ChimeraX commands (.cxc) that place a marker at each C-alpha (Angstrom):
marker #1 position -10.78,-15.22,-24.08 radius 0.5
marker #1 position -10.78,-15.13,-28.18 radius 0.5
marker #1 position -7.87,-14.43,-30.63 radius 0.5
marker #1 position -7.54,-10.97,-30.87 radius 0.5
marker #1 position -9.79,-9.81,-34.23 radius 0.5
marker #1 position -6.87,-7.89,-35.51 radius 0.5
marker #1 position -4.52,-10.82,-34.87 radius 0.5
marker #1 position -6.95,-12.92,-36.97 radius 0.5
marker #1 position -7.04,-11.04,-39.69 radius 0.5
marker #1 position -3.62,-11.12,-39.74 radius 0.5
marker #1 position -3.02,-14.45,-39.14 radius 0.5
marker #1 position -5.76,-15.24,-41.97 radius 0.5
marker #1 position -3.91,-12.97,-44.19 radius 0.5
marker #1 position -0.68,-14.84,-43.82 radius 0.5
marker #1 position -1.29,-18.15,-43.70 radius 0.5
marker #1 position 0.34,-20.31,-46.45 radius 0.5
marker #1 position -0.15,-24.13,-45.39 radius 0.5
marker #1 position -3.34,-25.59,-46.20 radius 0.5
marker #1 position -2.86,-28.50,-43.44 radius 0.5
marker #1 position -0.88,-29.37,-40.20 radius 0.5
marker #1 position 0.48,-32.42,-42.32 radius 0.5
marker #1 position 2.04,-29.72,-44.82 radius 0.5
marker #1 position 5.69,-29.59,-45.44 radius 0.5
marker #1 position 7.68,-26.67,-44.17 radius 0.5
marker #1 position 8.80,-24.52,-47.07 radius 0.5
marker #1 position 12.46,-24.90,-48.11 radius 0.5
marker #1 position 14.87,-23.20,-46.01 radius 0.5
marker #1 position 15.80,-20.30,-48.06 radius 0.5
marker #1 position 11.52,-19.22,-48.14 radius 0.5
marker #1 position 11.94,-19.73,-44.20 radius 0.5
marker #1 position 14.23,-17.32,-43.94 radius 0.5
marker #1 position 13.00,-14.86,-45.95 radius 0.5
marker #1 position 9.30,-15.21,-44.61 radius 0.5
marker #1 position 10.97,-14.28,-41.33 radius 0.5
marker #1 position 12.46,-11.09,-42.56 radius 0.5
marker #1 position 9.10,-10.08,-44.39 radius 0.5
marker #1 position 7.30,-10.76,-40.90 radius 0.5
marker #1 position 9.69,-8.92,-38.84 radius 0.5
marker #1 position 8.91,-5.53,-41.01 radius 0.5
marker #1 position 5.63,-5.32,-39.01 radius 0.5
marker #1 position 7.68,-4.43,-36.06 radius 0.5
marker #1 position 6.98,-1.12,-34.64 radius 0.5
marker #1 position 7.69,0.29,-31.41 radius 0.5
marker #1 position 6.87,3.90,-29.76 radius 0.5
marker #1 position 10.55,4.89,-28.77 radius 0.5
marker #1 position 13.70,3.25,-30.00 radius 0.5
marker #1 position 17.42,4.22,-29.96 radius 0.5
marker #1 position 19.24,5.77,-32.77 radius 0.5
marker #1 position 22.43,4.31,-32.72 radius 0.5
marker #1 position 23.80,0.90,-33.82 radius 0.5
marker #1 position 27.51,-0.03,-34.07 radius 0.5
marker #1 position 28.68,-3.19,-35.68 radius 0.5
marker #1 position 31.42,-5.22,-34.84 radius 0.5
marker #1 position 32.79,-8.47,-33.94 radius 0.5
marker #1 position 33.91,-10.67,-31.15 radius 0.5
marker #1 position 37.45,-12.47,-32.53 radius 0.5
marker #1 position 37.73,-15.99,-31.26 radius 0.5
marker #1 position 40.50,-18.69,-31.92 radius 0.5
marker #1 position 38.44,-20.26,-34.47 radius 0.5
marker #1 position 35.55,-17.79,-35.39 radius 0.5
marker #1 position 34.02,-14.32,-35.49 radius 0.5
marker #1 position 30.85,-13.83,-33.75 radius 0.5
marker #1 position 29.01,-10.74,-34.99 radius 0.5
marker #1 position 27.23,-7.90,-32.99 radius 0.5
marker #1 position 25.57,-4.68,-33.10 radius 0.5
marker #1 position 25.94,-2.39,-30.00 radius 0.5
marker #1 position 22.97,-0.09,-29.09 radius 0.5
marker #1 position 22.51,2.78,-26.71 radius 0.5
marker #1 position 19.81,4.59,-25.45 radius 0.5
marker #1 position 19.14,8.11,-26.57 radius 0.5
marker #1 position 19.92,9.78,-23.10 radius 0.5
marker #1 position 23.43,7.58,-22.64 radius 0.5
marker #1 position 26.45,9.56,-21.81 radius 0.5
marker #1 position 30.01,8.41,-21.05 radius 0.5
marker #1 position 29.23,6.66,-17.98 radius 0.5
marker #1 position 28.54,2.69,-17.83 radius 0.5
marker #1 position 25.32,1.27,-18.02 radius 0.5
marker #1 position 23.98,-1.90,-17.41 radius 0.5
marker #1 position 24.16,-4.39,-20.31 radius 0.5
marker #1 position 21.56,-6.42,-22.34 radius 0.5
marker #1 position 22.80,-9.44,-24.40 radius 0.5
marker #1 position 20.12,-10.39,-26.83 radius 0.5
marker #1 position 19.79,-13.41,-28.91 radius 0.5
marker #1 position 17.15,-13.13,-31.75 radius 0.5
marker #1 position 14.68,-15.77,-32.65 radius 0.5
marker #1 position 14.06,-17.75,-35.86 radius 0.5
marker #1 position 13.92,-21.46,-35.20 radius 0.5
marker #1 position 17.89,-21.68,-34.98 radius 0.5
marker #1 position 17.58,-21.92,-38.58 radius 0.5
marker #1 position 16.50,-18.15,-39.51 radius 0.5
marker #1 position 16.64,-14.47,-38.39 radius 0.5
marker #1 position 19.72,-12.20,-37.64 radius 0.5
marker #1 position 20.95,-9.12,-36.08 radius 0.5
marker #1 position 18.95,-7.11,-39.07 radius 0.5
marker #1 position 15.60,-9.07,-38.87 radius 0.5
marker #1 position 15.52,-7.97,-35.27 radius 0.5
marker #1 position 16.99,-4.73,-35.27 radius 0.5
marker #1 position 14.09,-2.55,-34.35 radius 0.5
marker #1 position 13.15,-4.95,-31.39 radius 0.5
marker #1 position 16.67,-4.60,-30.19 radius 0.5
marker #1 position 16.47,-0.46,-31.11 radius 0.5
marker #1 position 13.37,-0.67,-28.53 radius 0.5
marker #1 position 14.50,-2.71,-25.80 radius 0.5
marker #1 position 17.75,-0.76,-25.32 radius 0.5
marker #1 position 15.60,2.48,-25.34 radius 0.5
marker #1 position 12.95,1.44,-23.01 radius 0.5
marker #1 position 15.66,-0.23,-20.59 radius 0.5
marker #1 position 17.70,2.31,-20.78 radius 0.5
marker #1 position 20.77,-0.27,-21.06 radius 0.5
marker #1 position 23.25,-0.77,-23.64 radius 0.5
marker #1 position 22.38,-3.75,-25.44 radius 0.5
marker #1 position 24.64,-6.11,-27.62 radius 0.5
marker #1 position 22.57,-8.01,-30.49 radius 0.5
marker #1 position 24.42,-11.32,-31.17 radius 0.5
marker #1 position 24.71,-12.53,-34.54 radius 0.5
marker #1 position 25.14,-16.42,-33.43 radius 0.5
marker #1 position 26.06,-19.35,-35.89 radius 0.5
marker #1 position 22.60,-20.76,-37.84 radius 0.5
marker #1 position 21.81,-24.31,-38.68 radius 0.5
marker #1 position 21.88,-26.37,-41.11 radius 0.5
marker #1 position 24.91,-24.89,-41.96 radius 0.5
marker #1 position 26.10,-24.78,-38.38 radius 0.5
marker #1 position 24.12,-27.20,-36.58 radius 0.5
marker #1 position 23.87,-28.08,-32.70 radius 0.5
marker #1 position 25.63,-26.90,-30.50 radius 0.5
marker #1 position 27.20,-24.22,-32.64 radius 0.5
marker #1 position 24.51,-21.53,-31.66 radius 0.5
marker #1 position 24.99,-22.38,-27.82 radius 0.5
marker #1 position 28.58,-22.12,-28.13 radius 0.5
marker #1 position 28.48,-18.96,-29.61 radius 0.5
marker #1 position 25.92,-17.54,-27.06 radius 0.5
marker #1 position 28.18,-18.90,-24.36 radius 0.5
marker #1 position 31.17,-16.92,-25.95 radius 0.5
marker #1 position 28.92,-13.60,-26.55 radius 0.5
marker #1 position 28.45,-13.87,-22.66 radius 0.5
marker #1 position 32.15,-14.17,-21.97 radius 0.5
marker #1 position 33.38,-11.69,-24.49 radius 0.5
marker #1 position 30.49,-8.98,-23.39 radius 0.5
marker #1 position 31.73,-9.00,-20.03 radius 0.5
marker #1 position 35.55,-8.87,-20.53 radius 0.5
marker #1 position 35.13,-6.29,-23.03 radius 0.5
marker #1 position 32.11,-4.50,-21.19 radius 0.5
marker #1 position 33.87,-1.36,-20.30 radius 0.5
marker #1 position 34.95,-0.63,-23.72 radius 0.5
marker #1 position 31.35,-0.77,-24.58 radius 0.5
marker #1 position 30.32,1.18,-21.99 radius 0.5
marker #1 position 28.49,-1.70,-20.13 radius 0.5
marker #1 position 28.88,-2.42,-16.59 radius 0.5
marker #1 position 30.37,-5.82,-16.74 radius 0.5
marker #1 position 28.63,-6.37,-13.16 radius 0.5
marker #1 position 25.37,-5.69,-14.38 radius 0.5
marker #1 position 24.28,-7.95,-17.49 radius 0.5
marker #1 position 20.95,-9.40,-18.44 radius 0.5
marker #1 position 20.32,-11.79,-21.30 radius 0.5
marker #1 position 17.28,-11.70,-23.24 radius 0.5
marker #1 position 16.01,-13.68,-26.27 radius 0.5
marker #1 position 12.64,-14.35,-28.39 radius 0.5
marker #1 position 11.44,-17.21,-29.47 radius 0.5
marker #1 position 14.63,-19.75,-30.39 radius 0.5
marker #1 position 16.67,-16.68,-28.74 radius 0.5
marker #1 position 14.86,-17.27,-25.77 radius 0.5
marker #1 position 16.06,-20.93,-25.92 radius 0.5
marker #1 position 19.66,-19.57,-26.18 radius 0.5
marker #1 position 18.73,-17.43,-23.07 radius 0.5
marker #1 position 17.47,-20.12,-20.85 radius 0.5
marker #1 position 20.24,-22.59,-21.84 radius 0.5
marker #1 position 23.03,-20.01,-21.11 radius 0.5
marker #1 position 21.44,-19.35,-17.44 radius 0.5
marker #1 position 21.33,-22.87,-17.08 radius 0.5
marker #1 position 24.80,-23.61,-17.97 radius 0.5
marker #1 position 26.27,-20.45,-15.96 radius 0.5
marker #1 position 27.85,-22.75,-13.11 radius 0.5
marker #1 position 28.69,-25.65,-15.43 radius 0.5
marker #1 position 30.75,-23.51,-17.72 radius 0.5
marker #1 position 31.86,-20.99,-14.98 radius 0.5
marker #1 position 30.45,-18.12,-16.65 radius 0.5
marker #1 position 30.42,-14.61,-15.45 radius 0.5
marker #1 position 27.42,-13.73,-12.79 radius 0.5
marker #1 position 24.12,-13.27,-15.08 radius 0.5
marker #1 position 21.92,-10.45,-13.24 radius 0.5
marker #1 position 18.66,-11.28,-15.21 radius 0.5
marker #1 position 17.19,-13.27,-17.43 radius 0.5
marker #1 position 14.29,-12.41,-20.11 radius 0.5
marker #1 position 12.32,-14.82,-22.29 radius 0.5
marker #1 position 9.99,-13.69,-24.91 radius 0.5
marker #1 position 7.56,-16.47,-26.25 radius 0.5
marker #1 position 10.41,-19.07,-25.52 radius 0.5
marker #1 position 10.66,-22.43,-27.26 radius 0.5
marker #1 position 11.69,-24.70,-24.17 radius 0.5
marker #1 position 10.49,-28.57,-24.82 radius 0.5
marker #1 position 11.23,-30.59,-27.70 radius 0.5
marker #1 position 10.79,-33.83,-25.49 radius 0.5
marker #1 position 7.02,-33.97,-25.76 radius 0.5
marker #1 position 4.57,-32.26,-27.26 radius 0.5
marker #1 position 2.31,-29.94,-24.99 radius 0.5
marker #1 position -1.66,-29.20,-25.41 radius 0.5
marker #1 position -0.87,-25.86,-26.82 radius 0.5
marker #1 position 1.49,-27.57,-29.45 radius 0.5
marker #1 position -1.54,-29.52,-30.57 radius 0.5
marker #1 position -4.06,-27.09,-30.56 radius 0.5
marker #1 position -2.35,-24.31,-31.99 radius 0.5
marker #1 position -0.57,-26.82,-34.51 radius 0.5
marker #1 position -1.95,-24.88,-37.67 radius 0.5
marker #1 position -2.74,-21.61,-38.41 radius 0.5
marker #1 position -1.19,-19.42,-35.36 radius 0.5
marker #1 position 2.03,-17.95,-37.18 radius 0.5
marker #1 position 4.18,-20.67,-36.08 radius 0.5
marker #1 position 3.17,-24.06,-37.07 radius 0.5
marker #1 position 4.12,-27.67,-36.32 radius 0.5
marker #1 position 5.72,-28.71,-39.64 radius 0.5
marker #1 position 7.71,-25.65,-39.07 radius 0.5
marker #1 position 9.00,-26.42,-35.54 radius 0.5
marker #1 position 9.95,-30.11,-36.45 radius 0.5
marker #1 position 11.50,-29.03,-39.83 radius 0.5
marker #1 position 13.45,-26.18,-37.91 radius 0.5
marker #1 position 14.69,-28.81,-35.13 radius 0.5
marker #1 position 15.85,-31.53,-37.68 radius 0.5
marker #1 position 18.08,-28.96,-39.37 radius 0.5
marker #1 position 19.38,-27.58,-35.77 radius 0.5
marker #1 position 19.64,-31.04,-34.36 radius 0.5
marker #1 position 20.38,-33.91,-36.99 radius 0.5
marker #1 position 20.77,-37.46,-36.72 radius 0.5
marker #1 position 19.92,-39.33,-33.61 radius 0.5
marker #1 position 20.69,-36.73,-31.24 radius 0.5
marker #1 position 18.70,-36.28,-27.87 radius 0.5
marker #1 position 15.73,-33.33,-28.15 radius 0.5
marker #1 position 15.39,-34.24,-24.52 radius 0.5
marker #1 position 18.50,-32.77,-23.87 radius 0.5
marker #1 position 18.58,-29.82,-21.59 radius 0.5
marker #1 position 20.72,-27.96,-24.14 radius 0.5
marker #1 position 18.02,-28.24,-26.38 radius 0.5
marker #1 position 14.93,-28.37,-24.33 radius 0.5
marker #1 position 15.75,-26.14,-21.32 radius 0.5
marker #1 position 12.51,-27.12,-19.61 radius 0.5
marker #1 position 13.91,-30.53,-19.07 radius 0.5
marker #1 position 16.58,-29.21,-16.89 radius 0.5
marker #1 position 16.03,-30.54,-13.43 radius 0.5
marker #1 position 18.46,-28.23,-11.29 radius 0.5
marker #1 position 16.95,-24.69,-11.25 radius 0.5
marker #1 position 17.64,-23.19,-8.07 radius 0.5
marker #1 position 19.91,-20.22,-8.02 radius 0.5
marker #1 position 19.24,-19.37,-11.88 radius 0.5
marker #1 position 18.83,-15.43,-12.21 radius 0.5
marker #1 position 15.66,-13.79,-11.75 radius 0.5
marker #1 position 13.28,-13.90,-14.73 radius 0.5
marker #1 position 11.01,-12.00,-16.74 radius 0.5
marker #1 position 8.62,-14.19,-19.05 radius 0.5
marker #1 position 6.34,-13.22,-21.66 radius 0.5
marker #1 position 4.04,-15.60,-23.25 radius 0.5
marker #1 position 0.86,-15.61,-25.65 radius 0.5
marker #1 position -2.41,-17.23,-25.23 radius 0.5
marker #1 position -2.55,-18.39,-28.73 radius 0.5
marker #1 position 0.96,-19.60,-29.16 radius 0.5
marker #1 position 1.81,-23.15,-29.47 radius 0.5
marker #1 position 4.64,-22.98,-27.18 radius 0.5
marker #1 position 2.63,-21.27,-24.57 radius 0.5
marker #1 position 2.52,-24.32,-22.18 radius 0.5
marker #1 position 6.20,-25.03,-22.12 radius 0.5
marker #1 position 6.51,-21.06,-21.39 radius 0.5
marker #1 position 4.24,-20.94,-18.59 radius 0.5
marker #1 position 5.43,-24.16,-17.19 radius 0.5
marker #1 position 9.00,-22.70,-17.00 radius 0.5
marker #1 position 7.75,-19.78,-15.16 radius 0.5
marker #1 position 6.19,-22.00,-12.50 radius 0.5
marker #1 position 9.06,-24.30,-12.16 radius 0.5
marker #1 position 11.57,-21.33,-11.88 radius 0.5
marker #1 position 9.08,-19.80,-9.14 radius 0.5
marker #1 position 8.91,-23.24,-7.17 radius 0.5
marker #1 position 12.55,-23.34,-7.24 radius 0.5
marker #1 position 12.88,-20.05,-5.25 radius 0.5
marker #1 position 13.55,-17.90,-8.53 radius 0.5
marker #1 position 12.27,-14.71,-8.60 radius 0.5
marker #1 position 9.72,-14.37,-11.89 radius 0.5
marker #1 position 7.68,-11.91,-13.27 radius 0.5
marker #1 position 5.62,-13.89,-15.77 radius 0.5
marker #1 position 2.69,-12.35,-18.20 radius 0.5
marker #1 position 0.44,-14.65,-20.46 radius 0.5
marker #1 position -1.05,-12.16,-22.90 radius 0.5
marker #1 position -4.53,-12.87,-23.54 radius 0.5
marker #1 position -5.51,-13.20,-27.15 radius 0.5
marker #1 position -2.06,-13.08,-28.72 radius 0.5
marker #1 position -0.38,-15.27,-30.98 radius 0.5
marker #1 position 3.51,-16.39,-31.12 radius 0.5
marker #1 position 5.77,-13.08,-31.83 radius 0.5
marker #1 position 3.01,-10.69,-31.18 radius 0.5
marker #1 position 5.96,-8.10,-29.51 radius 0.5
marker #1 position 7.25,-7.86,-33.28 radius 0.5
marker #1 position 3.72,-7.28,-35.09 radius 0.5
marker #1 position 3.45,-3.63,-33.35 radius 0.5
marker #1 position 2.29,-2.48,-37.10 radius 0.5
marker #1 position -1.19,-4.59,-36.79 radius 0.5
marker #1 position -1.29,-5.21,-33.00 radius 0.5
marker #1 position -0.72,-2.40,-30.52 radius 0.5
marker #1 position -0.01,-4.84,-28.28 radius 0.5
marker #1 position 3.08,-5.47,-29.76 radius 0.5
marker #1 position 4.18,-1.91,-28.94 radius 0.5
marker #1 position 2.81,-2.04,-25.44 radius 0.5
marker #1 position 4.72,-5.24,-24.47 radius 0.5
marker #1 position 8.24,-3.80,-25.72 radius 0.5
marker #1 position 7.58,-0.81,-23.53 radius 0.5
marker #1 position 6.66,-2.99,-20.55 radius 0.5
marker #1 position 9.66,-5.38,-20.83 radius 0.5
marker #1 position 12.14,-2.35,-21.15 radius 0.5
marker #1 position 10.50,-1.04,-17.99 radius 0.5
marker #1 position 11.07,-4.37,-16.34 radius 0.5
marker #1 position 14.35,-4.67,-17.27 radius 0.5
marker #1 position 15.23,-1.37,-16.27 radius 0.5
marker #1 position 13.73,-1.83,-12.88 radius 0.5
marker #1 position 15.07,-5.17,-12.52 radius 0.5
marker #1 position 18.69,-4.01,-13.11 radius 0.5
marker #1 position 18.44,-0.81,-10.78 radius 0.5
marker #1 position 17.42,1.82,-13.20 radius 0.5
marker #1 position 14.16,3.89,-13.78 radius 0.5
marker link #1:1,2 radius 0.2
marker link #1:2,3 radius 0.2
marker link #1:3,4 radius 0.2
marker link #1:4,5 radius 0.2
marker link #1:5,6 radius 0.2
marker link #1:6,7 radius 0.2
marker link #1:7,8 radius 0.2
marker link #1:8,9 radius 0.2
marker link #1:9,10 radius 0.2
marker link #1:10,11 radius 0.2
marker link #1:11,12 radius 0.2
marker link #1:12,13 radius 0.2
marker link #1:13,14 radius 0.2
marker link #1:14,15 radius 0.2
marker link #1:15,16 radius 0.2
marker link #1:16,17 radius 0.2
marker link #1:17,18 radius 0.2
marker link #1:18,19 radius 0.2
marker link #1:19,20 radius 0.2
marker link #1:20,21 radius 0.2
marker link #1:21,22 radius 0.2
marker link #1:22,23 radius 0.2
marker link #1:23,24 radius 0.2
marker link #1:24,25 radius 0.2
marker link #1:25,26 radius 0.2
marker link #1:26,27 radius 0.2
marker link #1:27,28 radius 0.2
marker link #1:28,29 radius 0.2
marker link #1:29,30 radius 0.2
marker link #1:30,31 radius 0.2
marker link #1:31,32 radius 0.2
marker link #1:32,33 radius 0.2
marker link #1:33,34 radius 0.2
marker link #1:34,35 radius 0.2
marker link #1:35,36 radius 0.2
marker link #1:36,37 radius 0.2
marker link #1:37,38 radius 0.2
marker link #1:38,39 radius 0.2
marker link #1:39,40 radius 0.2
marker link #1:40,41 radius 0.2
marker link #1:41,42 radius 0.2
marker link #1:42,43 radius 0.2
marker link #1:43,44 radius 0.2
marker link #1:44,45 radius 0.2
marker link #1:45,46 radius 0.2
marker link #1:46,47 radius 0.2
marker link #1:47,48 radius 0.2
marker link #1:48,49 radius 0.2
marker link #1:49,50 radius 0.2
marker link #1:50,51 radius 0.2
marker link #1:51,52 radius 0.2
marker link #1:52,53 radius 0.2
marker link #1:53,54 radius 0.2
marker link #1:54,55 radius 0.2
marker link #1:55,56 radius 0.2
marker link #1:56,57 radius 0.2
marker link #1:57,58 radius 0.2
marker link #1:58,59 radius 0.2
marker link #1:59,60 radius 0.2
marker link #1:60,61 radius 0.2
marker link #1:61,62 radius 0.2
marker link #1:62,63 radius 0.2
marker link #1:63,64 radius 0.2
marker link #1:64,65 radius 0.2
marker link #1:65,66 radius 0.2
marker link #1:66,67 radius 0.2
marker link #1:67,68 radius 0.2
marker link #1:68,69 radius 0.2
marker link #1:69,70 radius 0.2
marker link #1:70,71 radius 0.2
marker link #1:71,72 radius 0.2
marker link #1:72,73 radius 0.2
marker link #1:73,74 radius 0.2
marker link #1:74,75 radius 0.2
marker link #1:75,76 radius 0.2
marker link #1:76,77 radius 0.2
marker link #1:77,78 radius 0.2
marker link #1:78,79 radius 0.2
marker link #1:79,80 radius 0.2
marker link #1:80,81 radius 0.2
marker link #1:81,82 radius 0.2
marker link #1:82,83 radius 0.2
marker link #1:83,84 radius 0.2
marker link #1:84,85 radius 0.2
marker link #1:85,86 radius 0.2
marker link #1:86,87 radius 0.2
marker link #1:87,88 radius 0.2
marker link #1:88,89 radius 0.2
marker link #1:89,90 radius 0.2
marker link #1:90,91 radius 0.2
marker link #1:91,92 radius 0.2
marker link #1:92,93 radius 0.2
marker link #1:93,94 radius 0.2
marker link #1:94,95 radius 0.2
marker link #1:95,96 radius 0.2
marker link #1:96,97 radius 0.2
marker link #1:97,98 radius 0.2
marker link #1:98,99 radius 0.2
marker link #1:99,100 radius 0.2
marker link #1:100,101 radius 0.2
marker link #1:101,102 radius 0.2
marker link #1:102,103 radius 0.2
marker link #1:103,104 radius 0.2
marker link #1:104,105 radius 0.2
marker link #1:105,106 radius 0.2
marker link #1:106,107 radius 0.2
marker link #1:107,108 radius 0.2
marker link #1:108,109 radius 0.2
marker link #1:109,110 radius 0.2
marker link #1:110,111 radius 0.2
marker link #1:111,112 radius 0.2
marker link #1:112,113 radius 0.2
marker link #1:113,114 radius 0.2
marker link #1:114,115 radius 0.2
marker link #1:115,116 radius 0.2
marker link #1:116,117 radius 0.2
marker link #1:117,118 radius 0.2
marker link #1:118,119 radius 0.2
marker link #1:119,120 radius 0.2
marker link #1:120,121 radius 0.2
marker link #1:121,122 radius 0.2
marker link #1:122,123 radius 0.2
marker link #1:123,124 radius 0.2
marker link #1:124,125 radius 0.2
marker link #1:125,126 radius 0.2
marker link #1:126,127 radius 0.2
marker link #1:127,128 radius 0.2
marker link #1:128,129 radius 0.2
marker link #1:129,130 radius 0.2
marker link #1:130,131 radius 0.2
marker link #1:131,132 radius 0.2
marker link #1:132,133 radius 0.2
marker link #1:133,134 radius 0.2
marker link #1:134,135 radius 0.2
marker link #1:135,136 radius 0.2
marker link #1:136,137 radius 0.2
marker link #1:137,138 radius 0.2
marker link #1:138,139 radius 0.2
marker link #1:139,140 radius 0.2
marker link #1:140,141 radius 0.2
marker link #1:141,142 radius 0.2
marker link #1:142,143 radius 0.2
marker link #1:143,144 radius 0.2
marker link #1:144,145 radius 0.2
marker link #1:145,146 radius 0.2
marker link #1:146,147 radius 0.2
marker link #1:147,148 radius 0.2
marker link #1:148,149 radius 0.2
marker link #1:149,150 radius 0.2
marker link #1:150,151 radius 0.2
marker link #1:151,152 radius 0.2
marker link #1:152,153 radius 0.2
marker link #1:153,154 radius 0.2
marker link #1:154,155 radius 0.2
marker link #1:155,156 radius 0.2
marker link #1:156,157 radius 0.2
marker link #1:157,158 radius 0.2
marker link #1:158,159 radius 0.2
marker link #1:159,160 radius 0.2
marker link #1:160,161 radius 0.2
marker link #1:161,162 radius 0.2
marker link #1:162,163 radius 0.2
marker link #1:163,164 radius 0.2
marker link #1:164,165 radius 0.2
marker link #1:165,166 radius 0.2
marker link #1:166,167 radius 0.2
marker link #1:167,168 radius 0.2
marker link #1:168,169 radius 0.2
marker link #1:169,170 radius 0.2
marker link #1:170,171 radius 0.2
marker link #1:171,172 radius 0.2
marker link #1:172,173 radius 0.2
marker link #1:173,174 radius 0.2
marker link #1:174,175 radius 0.2
marker link #1:175,176 radius 0.2
marker link #1:176,177 radius 0.2
marker link #1:177,178 radius 0.2
marker link #1:178,179 radius 0.2
marker link #1:179,180 radius 0.2
marker link #1:180,181 radius 0.2
marker link #1:181,182 radius 0.2
marker link #1:182,183 radius 0.2
marker link #1:183,184 radius 0.2
marker link #1:184,185 radius 0.2
marker link #1:185,186 radius 0.2
marker link #1:186,187 radius 0.2
marker link #1:187,188 radius 0.2
marker link #1:188,189 radius 0.2
marker link #1:189,190 radius 0.2
marker link #1:190,191 radius 0.2
marker link #1:191,192 radius 0.2
marker link #1:192,193 radius 0.2
marker link #1:193,194 radius 0.2
marker link #1:194,195 radius 0.2
marker link #1:195,196 radius 0.2
marker link #1:196,197 radius 0.2
marker link #1:197,198 radius 0.2
marker link #1:198,199 radius 0.2
marker link #1:199,200 radius 0.2
marker link #1:200,201 radius 0.2
marker link #1:201,202 radius 0.2
marker link #1:202,203 radius 0.2
marker link #1:203,204 radius 0.2
marker link #1:204,205 radius 0.2
marker link #1:205,206 radius 0.2
marker link #1:206,207 radius 0.2
marker link #1:207,208 radius 0.2
marker link #1:208,209 radius 0.2
marker link #1:209,210 radius 0.2
marker link #1:210,211 radius 0.2
marker link #1:211,212 radius 0.2
marker link #1:212,213 radius 0.2
marker link #1:213,214 radius 0.2
marker link #1:214,215 radius 0.2
marker link #1:215,216 radius 0.2
marker link #1:216,217 radius 0.2
marker link #1:217,218 radius 0.2
marker link #1:218,219 radius 0.2
marker link #1:219,220 radius 0.2
marker link #1:220,221 radius 0.2
marker link #1:221,222 radius 0.2
marker link #1:222,223 radius 0.2
marker link #1:223,224 radius 0.2
marker link #1:224,225 radius 0.2
marker link #1:225,226 radius 0.2
marker link #1:226,227 radius 0.2
marker link #1:227,228 radius 0.2
marker link #1:228,229 radius 0.2
marker link #1:229,230 radius 0.2
marker link #1:230,231 radius 0.2
marker link #1:231,232 radius 0.2
marker link #1:232,233 radius 0.2
marker link #1:233,234 radius 0.2
marker link #1:234,235 radius 0.2
marker link #1:235,236 radius 0.2
marker link #1:236,237 radius 0.2
marker link #1:237,238 radius 0.2
marker link #1:238,239 radius 0.2
marker link #1:239,240 radius 0.2
marker link #1:240,241 radius 0.2
marker link #1:241,242 radius 0.2
marker link #1:242,243 radius 0.2
marker link #1:243,244 radius 0.2
marker link #1:244,245 radius 0.2
marker link #1:245,246 radius 0.2
marker link #1:246,247 radius 0.2
marker link #1:247,248 radius 0.2
marker link #1:248,249 radius 0.2
marker link #1:249,250 radius 0.2
marker link #1:250,251 radius 0.2
marker link #1:251,252 radius 0.2
marker link #1:252,253 radius 0.2
marker link #1:253,254 radius 0.2
marker link #1:254,255 radius 0.2
marker link #1:255,256 radius 0.2
marker link #1:256,257 radius 0.2
marker link #1:257,258 radius 0.2
marker link #1:258,259 radius 0.2
marker link #1:259,260 radius 0.2
marker link #1:260,261 radius 0.2
marker link #1:261,262 radius 0.2
marker link #1:262,263 radius 0.2
marker link #1:263,264 radius 0.2
marker link #1:264,265 radius 0.2
marker link #1:265,266 radius 0.2
marker link #1:266,267 radius 0.2
marker link #1:267,268 radius 0.2
marker link #1:268,269 radius 0.2
marker link #1:269,270 radius 0.2
marker link #1:270,271 radius 0.2
marker link #1:271,272 radius 0.2
marker link #1:272,273 radius 0.2
marker link #1:273,274 radius 0.2
marker link #1:274,275 radius 0.2
marker link #1:275,276 radius 0.2
marker link #1:276,277 radius 0.2
marker link #1:277,278 radius 0.2
marker link #1:278,279 radius 0.2
marker link #1:279,280 radius 0.2
marker link #1:280,281 radius 0.2
marker link #1:281,282 radius 0.2
marker link #1:282,283 radius 0.2
marker link #1:283,284 radius 0.2
marker link #1:284,285 radius 0.2
marker link #1:285,286 radius 0.2
marker link #1:286,287 radius 0.2
marker link #1:287,288 radius 0.2
marker link #1:288,289 radius 0.2
marker link #1:289,290 radius 0.2
marker link #1:290,291 radius 0.2
marker link #1:291,292 radius 0.2
marker link #1:292,293 radius 0.2
marker link #1:293,294 radius 0.2
marker link #1:294,295 radius 0.2
marker link #1:295,296 radius 0.2
marker link #1:296,297 radius 0.2
marker link #1:297,298 radius 0.2
marker link #1:298,299 radius 0.2
marker link #1:299,300 radius 0.2
marker link #1:300,301 radius 0.2
marker link #1:301,302 radius 0.2
marker link #1:302,303 radius 0.2
marker link #1:303,304 radius 0.2
marker link #1:304,305 radius 0.2
marker link #1:305,306 radius 0.2
marker link #1:306,307 radius 0.2
marker link #1:307,308 radius 0.2
marker link #1:308,309 radius 0.2
marker link #1:309,310 radius 0.2
marker link #1:310,311 radius 0.2
marker link #1:311,312 radius 0.2
marker link #1:312,313 radius 0.2
view
């Protein structure tokens, strides 16, 4: 189906690059642009609580914000570890605050949003290392957070979904605690080759080729292998036994094909998958609820799916 008319108007309004060969804006502008974009996030229901803290490791601290649904009492609830998007170079706990509040409320779970380190100040594998340590710390301290450490979901959008997929694939290699569920929203999964959707939607669809390439150059400097599954989790070959997956992709997203392919590959490997490709939607539509009603609808849908998968409502 065609691009949603409201999405088209929004994309036309926010377009800043006249040609697909244009360079990405400087990093500071890239970060500021994402901050502005995330101000369009809306949700029908959000939780009211958000408590900041840190996981103290031997050589660094990892920031988090802990959310609890409005109806949460003292009993332990399933937990969600959430990784924000931003190409590994932008985004923060603050930019994705409303998305996190909505998911915690709709899923009926306590949610920890993780402030992992960003490139180029902290290039690969810093974000991966922080994501892995965040899972370990969440389980280790789960009881103090009111989280059932035996029922943990990992969720992320865009580059945060990259980290989600990588963490789940690394569960066995790194002897991570059990993960009950993975949730990938508009995931970035493959820099090994350019898919059809990356070519067709290379310009004018919110996230473009120059931005993707510049973000990757900041994240993966030098001659490091962009086909490494730690960078491109679609390239992993051993998918059997991974946690059940909820995957949401968008029809007019350059990253659509890799998300769709990953959903199919997981299913073929015997992993339970709930996959929806949203007609007429661009990348990051879930955080554009102020202009796209589907953005609010999908946050409710994802929360309901997580709750059901974790044995809740």
